Structure formats: structure tokens, C-alpha cells
C-alpha positions in Angstrom: -56.4 -16.2 69.3 -57.0 -12.8 70.7 -56.1 -12.7 74.4 -59.1 -10.8 75.7 -62.5 -9.7 74.7 -63.9 -10.7 71.3 -62.0 -8.8 68.6 -63.8 -6.1 66.7 -62.2 -7.1 63.4 -59.8 -9.6 61.9 -57.5 -9.3 58.9 -55.8 -12.2 57.2 -52.5 -11.3 55.5 -50.8 -13.5 53.0 -47.2 -12.4 52.5 -45.6 -13.7 49.3 -41.9 -13.1 48.4 -41.2 -12.3 44.8 -39.8 -14.9 42.5 -36.2 -15.2 41.2 -35.0 -11.9 39.6 -32.9 -11.6 36.6 -29.3 -12.0 37.6 -29.9 -14.6 40.3 -29.2 -14.3 44.0 -27.7 -10.9 44.9 -27.9 -8.2 47.6 -30.4 -6.1 45.7 -32.4 -4.0 48.2 -32.5 -1.0 45.9 -31.4 -2.7 42.6 -34.6 -2.8 40.6 -34.1 -6.0 38.6 -37.2 -7.5 37.0 -38.4 -11.1 37.5 -36.6 -13.7 35.4 -38.7 -16.2 33.3 -38.2 -18.6 36.2 -39.3 -16.0 38.6 -42.6 -15.6 36.7 -43.1 -19.3 36.7 -42.5 -19.5 40.4 -45.0 -16.8 41.3 -47.7 -18.1 39.0 -47.3 -21.6 40.3 -47.4 -20.5 44.0 -50.5 -18.3 43.6 -52.1 -20.9 41.3 -51.7 -23.5 44.1 -53.3 -21.1 46.6 -56.3 -20.4 44.3 -56.8 -24.1 43.8 -57.3 -24.6 47.5 -60.1 -22.0 47.5 -58.1 -19.0 48.7 -59.7 -15.7 47.6 -58.3 -12.3 48.3 -60.0 -9.0 48.7 -57.1 -6.8 47.7 -53.5 -6.9 46.5 -50.7 -4.8 48.1 -47.3 -4.5 46.6 -43.8 -3.2 47.0 -42.9 -0.6 44.3 -40.0 -2.7 43.1 -40.7 -4.2 39.7 -39.8 -7.7 40.8 -42.9 -7.4 43.0 -45.2 -4.9 41.3 -45.2 -6.5 37.8 -46.7 -9.8 39.2 -48.9 -8.0 41.7 -50.4 -6.1 38.8 -51.0 -9.3 36.9 -52.8 -11.0 39.9 -54.9 -7.9 40.6 -55.9 -7.6 37.0 -56.8 -11.3 36.6 -58.7 -11.5 39.9 -60.3 -8.1 39.4 -58.9 -6.8 42.7 -57.8 -3.4 43.9 -54.1 -2.9 43.9 -52.2 -0.6 46.3 -48.5 0.2 46.1 -46.8 1.0 49.4 -43.4 2.6 48.9 -42.3 1.5 52.4 -42.7 -2.1 51.4 -39.4 -1.9 49.5 -36.5 -4.1 50.5 -33.9 -3.2 53.1 -31.1 -1.1 51.5 -27.7 -3.0 51.7 -25.5 0.0 51.0 -22.1 -1.0 49.5 -23.3 -4.6 49.3 -25.9 -3.7 46.7 -25.5 -5.7 43.5 -23.0 -8.2 45.0 -23.5 -11.9 45.0 -23.2 -13.6 48.4 -19.8 -14.9 47.5 -18.5 -11.5 46.5 -19.9 -9.9 49.6 -18.4 -12.5 52.0 -15.1 -12.2 50.3 -15.0 -8.4 50.8 -16.9 -8.0 54.1 -16.6 -11.2 56.1 -16.5 -9.6 59.5 -19.4 -7.3 58.8 -21.6 -10.1 57.5 -20.7 -12.3 60.4 -21.8 -9.5 62.7 -25.0 -8.9 60.8 -25.9 -12.5 61.2 -25.5 -12.3 64.9 -27.1 -8.9 65.5 -28.5 -7.2 62.5 -30.0 -4.4 64.6 -26.5 -3.4 65.8 -24.6 -3.4 62.5 -25.2 -1.6 59.2 -23.4 -2.0 55.9 -21.6 1.3 54.8 -24.3 3.5 53.2 -27.0 1.0 54.1 -30.3 1.3 56.0 -30.2 0.6 59.8 -32.2 -2.5 60.6 -34.1 -0.6 63.4 -35.2 2.0 60.8 -36.3 -0.8 58.5 -38.4 -2.3 61.3 -40.0 1.0 61.9 -41.2 1.5 58.3 -42.4 -2.1 58.1 -44.4 -1.6 61.3 -45.8 1.6 59.8 -47.0 -0.4 56.8 -48.7 -2.9 59.0 -50.4 -0.2 61.0 -51.7 1.4 57.8 -53.0 -1.9 56.3 -54.9 -3.3 59.3 -57.7 -0.6 59.6 -57.9 -0.2 55.9 -58.6 -3.9 55.3 -60.8 -4.7 58.3 -62.3 -8.2 57.9 -60.6 -8.8 54.7 -58.1 -11.3 53.3 -55.2 -9.6 51.5 -52.2 -10.6 49.4 -49.0 -8.7 50.0 -46.3 -9.1 47.3 -43.0 -8.1 48.9 -39.4 -9.2 49.8 -37.6 -11.7 52.0 -36.4 -8.9 54.3 -39.9 -7.5 54.6 -41.3 -10.9 55.6 -38.6 -11.4 58.2 -39.2 -7.9 59.6 -42.9 -8.6 59.7 -42.1 -11.7 61.9 -40.2 -9.4 64.3 -42.9 -6.7 64.3 -46.0 -9.0 64.6 -44.8 -12.1 66.4 -42.0 -10.8 68.6 -39.1 -12.6 66.9 -35.7 -11.2 67.6 -33.9 -9.7 64.6 -31.3 -12.5 64.9 -34.1 -15.1 64.9 -35.6 -13.8 61.7 -32.3 -14.2 59.9 -32.6 -17.9 60.7 -35.9 -18.1 58.8 -35.6 -19.3 55.2 -37.9 -17.3 52.9 -37.8 -19.0 49.5 -38.7 -17.3 46.2 -42.5 -17.3 45.8 -43.0 -18.7 49.3 -46.2 -17.5 51.1 -46.5 -16.8 54.8 -49.9 -16.2 56.4 -50.5 -14.2 59.5 -53.8 -13.3 61.1 -54.5 -10.1 63.0 -57.2 -9.6 65.7 -58.0 -6.0 66.5 -59.9 -4.9 69.6 -59.9 -1.4 71.3 -57.3 -0.2 68.9 -54.8 -3.0 69.7 -53.7 -5.8 67.4 -52.6 -9.3 68.2 -51.2 -11.8 65.6 -50.9 -15.4 65.0 -48.8 -17.3 62.4 -51.1 -19.5 60.3 -48.3 -21.0 58.2 -44.9 -20.2 56.7 -43.5 -20.8 53.2 -46.7 -22.4 51.9 -47.5 -23.1 48.2 -43.8 -23.1 47.3 -43.5 -24.3 43.7 
């Protein structure tokens, strides 16, 4: 609830992670793999469950990565909704870890990954994107979306890292805390924003809903 006067507008944001990409679990911030057949099934099942409960969106927003955009395009077309692609909703770049499986990455960079787990804002993989820069661009996306979609309910098709960063930006989680949050394929997390006098406050409605 907004801690003050009655808010001018509200925005409900459903953040859904993409389904399983081809090639399985990897560090793939900039690796643009498409959804696997299983990934398509996961996304359709999750969104189908949401629609069955009566959820109706006013717009679809997507990362430019094809594991997000292909499904976002399908949903927008089927539901006759406007689709917006935000380049800054792309996943965190993992630098030299890109394309590695977790097993491969831990075998080559055990100290780095241990440090990332404890304090991601203080440690960056070689050639990767600093977590603080990542947070800034996610915050910029949120700041852009809220006034554009006043009093609307929107679906945002993005990545696990984006959803974790959103929890930091909107709810005050620490970067370390967000790394403790499981974000499964096709899991949906809902936040609600209240805007008043140019300020926004957020609440978490649910996390990892409609998981297939």
C-alpha cells in the first residue's frame, strides 16, 4: 500500500522468465539461443494458467533476446495486445563465463563464482557487465514503463537476472539476497506500483506463480 496520500495511478507488472532455451542451463547473458520445445511448452502452460484465472493484460513488454521475444510476440498476437521491445531488458552479460554450463564455470572460476554469490555488486567476470551497471539499466526500464502504462496491467517477458535485479530496484533487496531467490523457467512474479507526486512505491503480490 502506498505510504502516503492516495496514489495518482497504479501499475501491475507481471514479470515472467523465459522457458528453457536450446542447450539447457548455461551462462547465456548475450548468447541468443532460442527456446527449446520444452521451453515453448513451459511458457504456454504458465501463461495459459494465468489466463484461466482471469488475468488480462493491456500490453506485452519483452527483452530483445529471441528466447523472450519469440514467445512475447506469440502472446501479443494471440491476445491482440501492443508489443514493446526494450533493449535494456536483455540479460546480464557474463563475460568469459558466456556459454559455459555451471559445472564448467565452477571448475574454471571457483573463487570468482564464490565471490559473486556473496557480493555480486563487488565482483565482475572478466569481460562481463558490472552488476551495478546492470541495476542501473533495469531501473531505467522500470522508470520508463511506469508512466507509459499508467493504470494498466502489463506482462514483461524477460530473464532470471532481470527479475532478480527488479527485486533489488523495487523492493530494496540486497544484490546478495536476490541471488538467493529461485527464478524457475516460466515462473511469473507480480509487483504492483503506486505512483504519487512523481514517486513510486512497490509491493510484491506473488513470486514464481503459474509455474508449469
